[in-house]
C-alpha positions as CSV (number, residue, x, y, z in Angstrom):
1,M,64.7,149.0,99.9
2,N,66.1,151.2,102.5
3,V,68.2,154.0,100.9
4,E,68.7,156.3,103.9
5,R,72.4,155.4,104.4
6,I,73.2,156.3,100.7
7,K,71.0,159.4,100.8
8,D,73.4,160.7,103.6
9,I,76.3,159.9,101.5
10,I,74.9,161.7,98.6
11,E,73.7,164.8,100.5
12,S,77.2,165.1,102.2
13,K,78.9,166.9,99.3
14,P,78.0,168.5,95.9
15,N,77.4,166.1,93.1
16,L,75.3,165.5,90.0
17,S,72.3,164.2,92.0
18,T,72.1,167.2,94.2
19,A,72.9,169.6,91.3
20,L,69.9,168.2,89.3
21,G,67.6,168.2,92.3
22,M,67.2,164.4,92.8
23,E,65.4,163.1,95.8
24,F,65.8,159.3,96.7
25,I,63.1,157.4,98.3
26,S,63.0,154.1,100.1
27,T,60.5,151.4,99.1
28,P,59.1,148.4,101.0
29,E,60.3,146.0,98.3
30,D,63.9,144.7,98.5
31,D,64.4,144.9,94.8
32,T,63.1,148.4,94.0
33,C,63.8,152.0,94.8
34,M,62.6,155.4,93.8
35,A,63.8,158.9,93.0
36,R,61.9,162.2,92.2
37,M,63.0,165.2,90.5
38,K,61.3,168.5,89.8
39,V,61.8,169.8,86.2
40,D,63.2,173.3,86.6
41,E,66.0,175.3,85.3
42,R,68.7,172.8,86.6
43,N,67.5,170.0,84.2
44,R,65.4,171.4,81.5
45,Q,66.3,172.2,77.9
46,P,66.2,175.8,76.8
47,F,62.7,175.1,75.3
48,G,61.3,174.3,78.8
49,F,61.1,170.6,78.6
50,L,62.9,167.9,80.6
51,S,66.2,167.2,79.2
52,G,66.6,163.6,77.9
53,G,70.1,163.7,79.4
54,A,68.7,164.6,82.9
55,S,66.3,161.7,82.5
56,L,69.1,159.3,81.9
57,A,71.2,160.8,84.7
58,L,68.0,160.3,87.0
59,A,67.7,156.7,86.0
60,E,71.5,156.0,86.4
61,N,71.6,157.6,89.8
62,V,68.5,155.8,91.2
63,A,69.9,152.5,89.9
64,G,73.2,153.3,91.4
65,V,71.6,154.1,94.7
66,G,69.9,150.8,94.6
67,S,73.0,148.9,93.9
68,S,74.8,150.7,96.6
69,A,72.1,149.9,99.1
70,L,72.4,146.2,98.4
71,C,76.3,146.2,98.5
72,P,77.5,148.2,101.4
73,G,81.2,149.1,101.2
74,C,81.3,148.5,97.4
75,A,81.6,151.2,94.6
76,C,78.7,150.8,92.3
77,V,79.2,152.4,88.9
78,G,77.2,152.5,85.8
79,I,78.7,150.9,82.7
80,E,75.7,151.1,80.4
81,V,72.7,153.3,80.2
82,S,70.2,152.9,77.4
83,G,66.8,154.6,77.2
84,S,63.8,155.6,75.2
85,H,62.0,158.9,75.8
86,V,58.3,158.6,74.8
87,K,56.9,161.8,76.1
88,A,57.9,165.5,77.0
89,V,57.6,166.9,80.5
90,V,57.2,170.7,80.9
91,E,59.0,172.8,83.4
92,G,57.2,172.8,86.7
93,D,56.1,169.2,86.8
94,T,57.8,166.5,88.7
95,V,59.1,163.2,87.4
96,T,59.4,159.9,89.5
97,A,61.9,157.1,88.5
98,F,60.8,153.7,89.6
99,A,63.9,151.2,89.5
100,R,63.4,147.6,89.6
101,M,66.3,145.1,89.8
102,L,66.4,142.7,86.9
103,H,69.5,140.8,87.6
104,Q,71.8,140.9,90.9
105,G,75.0,139.1,90.3
106,T,78.2,139.5,92.3
107,T,79.8,141.9,89.9
108,L,76.9,143.2,87.7
109,H,73.5,144.5,88.5
110,V,71.0,145.2,85.8
111,W,68.0,147.7,86.4
112,N,64.8,148.7,84.6
113,V,63.8,152.3,85.3
114,D,60.4,153.7,84.4
115,I,60.3,157.5,84.6
116,K,56.8,158.8,85.0
117,D,55.1,162.3,85.2
118,T,52.7,163.5,87.9
119,A,49.8,162.1,85.9
120,G,51.3,158.7,85.9
121,D,52.2,158.7,82.1
122,L,55.4,157.0,81.1
123,I,58.1,159.6,80.0
124,S,61.2,157.4,79.6
125,N,62.2,153.7,80.0
126,V,65.7,153.0,80.8
127,R,68.0,150.1,81.3
128,V,71.1,150.6,83.5
129,T,73.9,148.1,84.1
130,N,76.1,148.8,87.2
131,Y,79.6,147.2,87.8
132,I,80.1,146.4,91.4
133,I,83.6,147.0,92.8
134,K,84.5,145.4,96.1
135,Q,86.6,147.9,98.1
136,K,89.7,146.7,99.8
């Protein structure tokens, strides 16, 4: 999935994605996209671990980028995010979110997002539902 057009929009003004240090990545498959985020002072807990909230934000944002790439001219907004965190990540590591489309309807998209550390270990599994709003 080519997310270059969406990256340009995201990088054009300050927002949560840029504040937390997310980097979106195109993939060769039409139903997947990726994002990376270095664990640092922007997205860690006071204890030095990746914040679960930052993981959920990463998942929701990568799914939103995917839906936006599939629906040019639409506003794609998260309406449900549910995740399980299974392993901690320390500051200095980088996590990668792998998003795969589970359902592509005309008004709802459902994504599964696996977040892994640099060793390839699963950190979080997140389900994201996006509502697709056609712009007038």
